[in-house]
C-alpha positions in Angstrom: -46.5 111.7 26.8 -43.8 112.1 29.6 -40.3 110.8 28.9 -38.3 109.2 31.6 -34.9 107.8 32.2 -34.8 104.6 34.4 -31.6 104.4 36.5 -29.5 101.4 35.6 -29.4 99.9 39.0 -33.3 99.9 39.3 -34.0 99.1 35.7 -35.5 95.6 36.3 -38.1 96.6 39.0 -39.2 99.7 37.4 -39.4 98.0 33.9 -41.6 95.2 35.3 -43.9 97.9 37.0 -44.2 99.7 33.7 -45.0 96.8 31.3 -47.4 95.3 34.0 -49.4 98.7 33.5 -49.4 99.2 29.8 -47.4 99.8 26.6 -44.2 101.9 26.7 -41.9 103.1 23.9 -38.1 103.2 24.0 -36.9 106.5 22.5 -33.1 106.3 22.9 -30.3 103.7 23.1 -30.2 104.8 26.7 -32.9 103.6 29.1 -35.2 106.5 28.1 -38.9 105.8 27.5 -42.2 107.4 26.8 -44.8 106.5 29.3 -48.4 107.4 29.9 -49.5 109.9 32.6 -51.0 107.0 34.6 -47.7 105.1 34.4 -45.9 108.1 35.7 -48.5 108.2 38.8 -47.8 104.6 39.2 -44.1 105.1 39.6 -44.7 108.0 41.9 -47.1 106.1 44.1 -44.9 103.1 44.4 -41.8 105.5 45.0 -39.8 103.7 42.1 -36.7 105.7 41.0 -36.9 107.7 37.6 -35.8 111.0 36.1 -38.4 112.9 34.1 -36.3 114.0 31.2 -38.8 115.8 28.7 -42.3 116.6 28.2 -44.2 116.0 24.9 -42.8 119.3 23.4 -39.2 118.2 24.0 -38.7 120.6 26.8 -36.2 119.5 29.4 -37.5 118.9 33.1 -35.4 118.8 36.1 -38.0 116.7 38.2 -36.2 113.7 39.6 -37.8 111.0 41.7 -36.4 108.1 43.7 
């Protein structure tokens, strides 16, 4: 599952889009969440800001959006 960080200033808008599309899991005290591949596509389609921080194997990713 992709792991993303939601920018604090956009948290509410991104959060509402995510929870409307299915379950998510918080994995840190920071706004870092595991989302489904479909939710990731949804964020990209809607051009909502997020940072992809790790893949399912824990590898870091430099892919930033928004």
